[in-house]
C-alpha positions as CSV (number, residue, x, y, z in Angstrom):
1,M,-20.0,-0.5,17.6
2,H,-18.8,-4.2,18.4
3,F,-15.5,-4.6,20.0
4,P,-13.6,-7.5,20.8
5,M,-13.4,-8.4,24.7
6,K,-10.0,-8.4,25.8
7,T,-9.0,-9.7,29.4
8,S,-5.3,-9.7,29.3
9,Y,-2.3,-7.2,28.1
10,R,-1.4,-10.4,26.5
11,D,-4.2,-10.2,24.1
12,D,-2.5,-7.0,22.3
13,L,0.5,-9.3,21.5
14,R,-1.2,-12.3,19.8
15,L,-1.1,-12.3,16.3
16,F,-4.6,-14.0,16.1
17,R,-7.1,-12.6,18.2
18,N,-8.5,-16.4,18.6
19,R,-8.5,-20.0,16.9
20,S,-11.0,-19.3,14.8
21,S,-9.3,-16.1,13.3
22,A,-6.0,-18.4,13.0
23,M,-7.6,-21.1,11.3
24,W,-9.0,-18.6,8.1
25,Y,-5.7,-17.2,7.8
26,G,-4.5,-20.8,7.7
27,L,-7.0,-21.7,5.2
28,L,-6.2,-18.4,3.1
29,F,-2.4,-19.5,3.3
30,A,-3.5,-22.7,1.9
31,V,-5.6,-21.1,-0.9
32,L,-3.3,-18.9,-1.6
33,I,-0.2,-21.7,-2.0
34,L,-2.7,-23.8,-4.1
35,L,-3.7,-21.0,-6.3
36,P,-0.9,-21.9,-9.4
37,F,-2.2,-25.2,-9.8
38,V,-5.9,-24.3,-10.3
39,F,-5.7,-20.9,-12.2
40,G,-3.6,-20.0,-15.3
41,E,-1.1,-17.0,-15.7
42,Y,-3.8,-14.2,-16.2
43,V,-5.1,-14.7,-12.6
44,L,-1.8,-15.2,-11.0
45,S,-0.3,-12.0,-12.4
46,Q,-3.5,-10.2,-11.0
47,A,-3.0,-11.8,-7.7
48,T,0.5,-10.7,-7.9
49,F,0.0,-7.0,-8.3
50,V,-2.5,-7.1,-5.7
51,F,0.5,-8.3,-3.4
52,I,2.7,-5.6,-4.6
53,N,0.1,-2.9,-4.6
54,G,-1.3,-4.1,-0.9
55,M,2.2,-3.8,0.2
56,V,2.3,-0.1,-1.1
57,A,-1.1,0.6,0.7
58,M,0.2,-0.7,4.2
59,G,2.9,1.6,4.0
60,M,0.5,4.2,3.3
61,V,-1.9,3.1,5.8
62,L,0.9,3.8,8.4
63,L,2.1,6.8,7.2
64,V,-1.4,8.3,6.3
65,G,-3.8,6.3,8.4
66,Y,-1.7,5.7,11.5
67,T,0.4,9.1,11.7
68,G,-1.9,11.5,9.6
69,Q,0.6,12.3,7.1
70,I,-0.7,12.6,3.5
71,S,1.8,12.0,1.0
72,L,1.3,12.5,-2.8
73,G,5.1,11.5,-3.7
74,H,5.0,7.8,-2.9
75,A,5.4,7.0,-6.7
76,A,8.8,8.3,-6.0
77,F,9.9,5.8,-3.5
78,F,8.2,2.9,-6.0
79,A,10.4,4.2,-8.8
80,V,13.6,4.3,-6.7
81,G,12.9,0.9,-5.5
82,A,12.5,-0.5,-8.8
83,Y,15.6,1.2,-10.6
84,T,17.7,0.4,-7.8
85,A,16.7,-3.6,-8.2
86,A,17.3,-3.2,-11.9
87,V,20.1,-1.4,-12.1
88,L,22.2,-3.6,-9.5
89,E,20.8,-7.1,-10.9
90,T,22.1,-5.5,-14.5
91,R,25.3,-5.3,-13.1
92,G,25.3,-9.1,-11.4
93,L,24.3,-8.4,-8.2
94,P,21.9,-11.5,-7.0
95,F,17.9,-10.8,-6.3
96,V,17.8,-10.7,-2.6
97,P,20.8,-8.2,-1.8
98,A,19.5,-6.1,-4.7
99,L,15.6,-6.2,-3.0
100,L,17.1,-5.6,0.6
101,A,19.2,-2.3,-1.3
102,A,15.9,-1.3,-3.1
103,G,14.4,-1.1,0.5
104,A,17.5,0.2,2.2
105,L,17.5,3.5,-0.3
106,S,14.2,4.0,-0.4
107,A,14.3,4.2,3.3
108,V,17.2,6.5,3.4
109,I,15.2,9.0,0.7
110,G,12.3,8.5,3.2
111,V,14.4,10.2,5.8
112,A,15.8,13.0,4.0
113,V,11.8,13.9,2.7
114,G,10.9,13.5,6.1
115,L,13.4,15.7,7.8
116,P,12.4,19.0,5.8
117,A,8.7,18.2,6.0
118,L,8.8,17.8,10.1
119,R,7.2,21.4,9.9
120,M,4.6,20.7,7.4
121,K,1.0,19.5,7.5
122,G,-1.9,18.6,5.8
123,I,-1.9,20.4,2.0
124,Y,1.4,21.8,2.7
125,L,2.9,18.3,3.2
126,A,1.0,16.9,0.2
127,M,2.6,19.5,-2.1
128,A,6.1,18.9,-0.8
129,T,6.1,15.1,-1.5
130,L,4.4,15.7,-4.9
131,A,7.7,18.2,-5.6
132,F,9.6,15.3,-4.7
133,A,8.1,12.7,-6.8
134,F,8.6,15.4,-9.9
135,I,12.2,15.5,-8.7
136,V,12.9,11.9,-8.6
137,E,10.8,11.4,-12.0
138,E,13.2,14.0,-13.5
139,V,16.6,12.7,-12.1
140,I,15.3,9.3,-13.8
141,V,14.8,11.1,-17.0
142,R,18.3,13.1,-16.9
143,W,20.3,10.3,-15.7
144,G,20.7,8.1,-18.8
145,S,24.0,6.6,-17.9
146,V,22.3,4.4,-15.5
147,T,18.7,4.8,-15.8
148,K,18.6,4.5,-19.8
149,G,16.6,7.8,-19.6
150,N,13.0,7.7,-21.5
151,R,14.3,4.3,-23.5
152,G,13.7,2.1,-20.6
153,M,15.5,-0.7,-19.4
154,T,14.8,-4.5,-19.3
155,V,14.8,-6.2,-16.1
156,P,16.6,-9.5,-15.7
157,D,14.8,-12.4,-13.8
158,P,15.2,-12.7,-10.3
159,T,18.1,-15.1,-9.0
160,I,18.2,-17.0,-6.0
161,F,21.1,-19.4,-5.6
162,G,21.7,-19.6,-9.4
163,Y,18.1,-20.4,-10.0
164,K,15.9,-17.8,-12.3
165,L,12.7,-17.3,-11.0
166,G,11.2,-15.6,-14.2
167,S,7.9,-17.6,-14.8
168,V,4.6,-16.2,-13.6
169,P,4.1,-18.7,-10.6
170,A,7.7,-17.9,-9.3
171,V,7.0,-14.2,-9.3
172,Y,3.8,-14.8,-7.6
173,Y,5.0,-16.7,-4.7
174,L,8.2,-14.5,-4.6
175,S,5.5,-11.4,-4.2
176,G,3.5,-13.4,-1.8
177,I,6.6,-14.4,0.7
178,V,7.7,-10.8,0.6
179,F,4.1,-9.4,1.0
180,W,3.7,-11.6,4.3
181,I,7.1,-10.8,5.6
182,V,6.0,-7.0,5.3
183,T,2.6,-7.6,6.5
184,L,4.1,-9.3,9.8
185,V,6.7,-6.4,10.3
186,I,3.8,-4.0,9.9
187,V,1.4,-5.4,12.3
188,N,4.3,-5.7,14.8
189,V,5.0,-2.3,14.4
190,M,1.7,-1.1,14.7
191,R,1.0,-2.6,18.1
192,S,4.1,-1.8,19.7
193,R,5.3,1.7,21.2
194,T,6.2,3.2,17.9
195,G,2.5,2.3,16.5
196,R,0.7,3.9,19.6
197,A,3.2,6.9,19.3
198,L,2.3,7.2,15.8
199,A,-1.4,7.1,16.6
200,A,-1.0,9.9,19.4
201,L,0.9,12.0,16.5
202,R,-1.7,11.5,14.3
203,D,-4.4,13.0,17.0
204,S,-2.6,15.7,18.1
205,D,1.5,16.7,17.9
206,V,1.0,18.8,21.2
207,A,-0.6,16.0,23.3
208,A,2.2,13.5,21.9
209,E,4.9,16.0,22.7
210,S,3.5,16.8,26.3
211,M,3.6,13.0,26.5
212,G,7.2,12.8,25.9
213,I,7.1,11.7,22.4
214,N,9.7,12.7,19.9
215,L,7.9,14.2,17.1
216,A,10.8,14.4,14.7
217,L,12.1,10.9,15.3
218,F,8.5,9.1,14.8
219,K,7.6,11.3,12.0
220,T,10.6,10.6,10.3
221,A,10.6,6.5,11.3
222,A,7.1,6.7,9.9
223,F,8.5,8.2,6.3
224,A,11.2,5.7,6.7
225,I,9.4,2.8,7.3
226,S,6.7,4.0,4.5
227,A,9.5,4.4,2.1
228,A,11.2,1.0,2.2
229,V,8.0,-0.9,2.1
230,T,7.1,0.8,-1.1
231,G,10.8,0.6,-2.2
232,L,10.3,-3.4,-1.9
233,A,7.1,-3.5,-3.7
234,G,8.9,-1.3,-6.5
235,A,11.5,-4.0,-7.1
236,L,9.0,-6.8,-7.0
237,Y,7.1,-4.8,-9.7
238,A,10.1,-4.4,-11.9
239,H,10.4,-7.9,-11.8
240,K,7.0,-8.5,-12.8
241,L,7.0,-6.4,-15.9
242,A,10.5,-7.1,-16.9
243,Y,11.0,-3.7,-18.1
244,I,10.7,0.0,-16.8
245,S,10.4,3.4,-17.8
246,P,10.3,6.6,-16.2
247,E,6.3,7.3,-17.8
248,Q,5.0,4.3,-15.5
249,F,5.9,6.0,-12.3
250,G,4.1,9.3,-13.0
251,I,2.0,11.8,-10.6
252,L,-1.0,9.4,-11.3
253,L,0.6,6.5,-9.7
254,S,0.6,8.2,-6.5
255,V,-3.0,9.6,-6.8
256,E,-3.8,5.9,-7.5
257,F,-1.8,4.9,-4.4
258,L,-3.6,7.5,-2.0
259,M,-6.9,6.5,-3.4
260,T,-6.2,2.6,-2.8
261,V,-6.3,3.7,0.6
262,I,-9.2,5.8,1.3
263,V,-11.2,3.2,-0.7
264,G,-9.9,0.4,1.4
265,G,-10.1,2.1,4.5
266,L,-7.2,4.6,5.9
267,G,-6.7,3.1,9.5
268,S,-6.9,-0.7,8.8
269,L,-4.3,-3.2,7.1
270,H,-7.1,-5.4,5.7
271,G,-8.7,-2.3,4.3
272,A,-5.1,-1.7,2.3
273,V,-5.8,-5.3,0.7
274,F,-9.2,-4.8,0.0
275,G,-8.6,-1.3,-1.7
276,S,-5.6,-2.9,-3.9
277,M,-8.0,-6.0,-4.6
278,F,-10.8,-3.5,-5.5
279,F,-8.3,-1.0,-8.1
280,I,-7.0,-4.2,-9.6
281,V,-10.6,-5.7,-10.5
282,L,-12.3,-2.5,-11.4
283,P,-10.4,-1.9,-14.8
284,Q,-11.8,-5.5,-15.5
285,I,-15.3,-4.5,-14.6
286,I,-15.1,-1.1,-16.5
287,V,-14.3,-3.2,-19.6
288,Q,-17.1,-5.5,-19.1
289,V,-19.9,-2.5,-18.7
290,K,-18.6,-0.4,-21.9
291,A,-20.3,-3.4,-23.6
292,F,-23.1,-2.3,-22.3
293,L,-22.9,1.6,-22.7
294,P,-23.5,3.7,-26.1
295,Q,-20.2,3.5,-28.4
296,K,-19.5,7.6,-27.9
297,V,-19.7,7.0,-24.1
298,A,-17.5,3.8,-23.9
299,E,-15.0,5.4,-26.3
300,L,-14.4,8.6,-24.0
301,P,-10.8,8.4,-22.8
302,V,-11.9,10.0,-19.5
303,L,-14.2,7.3,-18.6
304,D,-12.0,5.2,-16.3
305,S,-10.4,8.3,-14.6
306,A,-14.0,9.6,-14.0
307,T,-15.3,6.2,-12.7
308,F,-12.4,6.4,-10.3
309,G,-12.9,9.6,-9.0
310,V,-16.7,9.2,-8.5
311,L,-16.1,6.2,-6.5
312,V,-13.8,7.8,-4.3
313,I,-16.3,10.8,-3.8
314,L,-19.0,8.3,-2.9
315,F,-16.6,6.3,-0.4
316,V,-15.8,9.5,1.5
317,L,-19.2,10.8,1.8
318,F,-21.3,7.4,2.5
319,E,-18.7,5.0,4.2
320,P,-15.8,7.1,5.2
321,R,-14.1,3.7,6.9
322,G,-13.7,2.2,3.3
323,L,-14.1,-1.5,2.4
324,A,-12.9,-2.3,5.8
325,G,-15.9,-0.9,7.2
326,Y,-18.0,-3.0,5.4
327,W,-16.0,-5.8,6.5
328,V,-16.4,-4.7,10.1
329,R,-20.0,-4.7,9.5
330,L,-20.4,-8.0,8.0
331,K,-18.7,-9.9,10.4
332,T,-20.4,-8.0,13.4
333,Y,-23.9,-8.7,11.8
334,L,-22.9,-12.5,11.3
335,S,-21.6,-12.8,14.9
336,L,-24.7,-11.0,16.4
337,Y,-27.5,-11.9,14.1
338,P,-30.4,-11.7,15.0
339,F,-29.7,-8.8,17.6
340,Y,-27.6,-6.4,15.1
341,R,-28.7,-2.8,15.4
342,R,-28.6,-1.2,12.0
343,G,-27.3,2.4,13.4
344,M,-24.7,0.4,15.7
345,F,-21.6,2.3,13.6
346,R,-23.2,5.7,13.3
347,R,-20.8,7.0,15.8
348,S,-17.8,5.5,14.5
349,R,-17.9,7.4,11.0
350,I,-14.2,8.1,10.9
351,G,-12.7,9.0,7.7
352,A,-10.2,10.3,5.4
353,A,-11.1,14.0,6.2
354,D,-10.8,13.5,10.2
355,L,-7.4,11.5,9.6
356,I,-5.5,14.1,7.8
357,K,-6.9,17.5,8.7
358,H,-4.1,18.2,10.8
């Protein structure tokens, strides 16, 4: 395994490890800024969905990867954020206050879910969050006077300082700005005392508590932060589609969020982005592959779901570190070539089962 050499405690506080890393991120920012001038609306729409799903995935990494609390209810937080922003803006509230309200309400509900779940772990916690997702979906359907029920509701264009930002490039830039702000917040949380406490909880509740870590406080905080980030993503999702309805926030969406972080890499923010990109691009690849399959096979309704499931199983079995693991291998290979050894990562195969087994 290859580790970066650190010579000072300040190395853990730096946003970028070195000048080379800062240069590559600067190049990435430049590419993202110039993207609307090069590509059309389709590519911008896909990039916007990567931003949105990436935010949810980062919240899942914080909760599942860093804290070890598995959740199958994040579609509910996503729905709360989407409907909060839509309802408030329909009633005249500008975009920014509505966005903040969506994140705040999702965080409050995250605390409400996290407190009863303090004594649950593993599959029991997953079932509790799954039940919460069903409750939220039912509330959205039944509360027709506010959410319009199964009819769904249209979402007005985001308005900032009186300017409507409903075009595809405008929503792309808006989602990108929120995405990078959320990224900075989560990066700082992970490298702070809170992040170290969450990692300790993941490894052993008993050991963490013996070191003076307040289990209730930090577990609830993890749920609140993850829920708030997911609520912000839900608000952006609502503006991207301009129409929302209850069936868009079903249990399959929660499963997809969890699969995203498993495929991308549970303990890595890079993995969250890689997983989001993978699940945005994969349906397009499947469509292309169907052209070469027999017609009876290509028309099977379960083909897409089966493909997703098989890929997740393959990642868990053969690359538990996900796409982030491949990224680390590639960087290490390039930095150590020609001295790279094939078995260098054999002892570091930490995967989904190891992170959520407690």
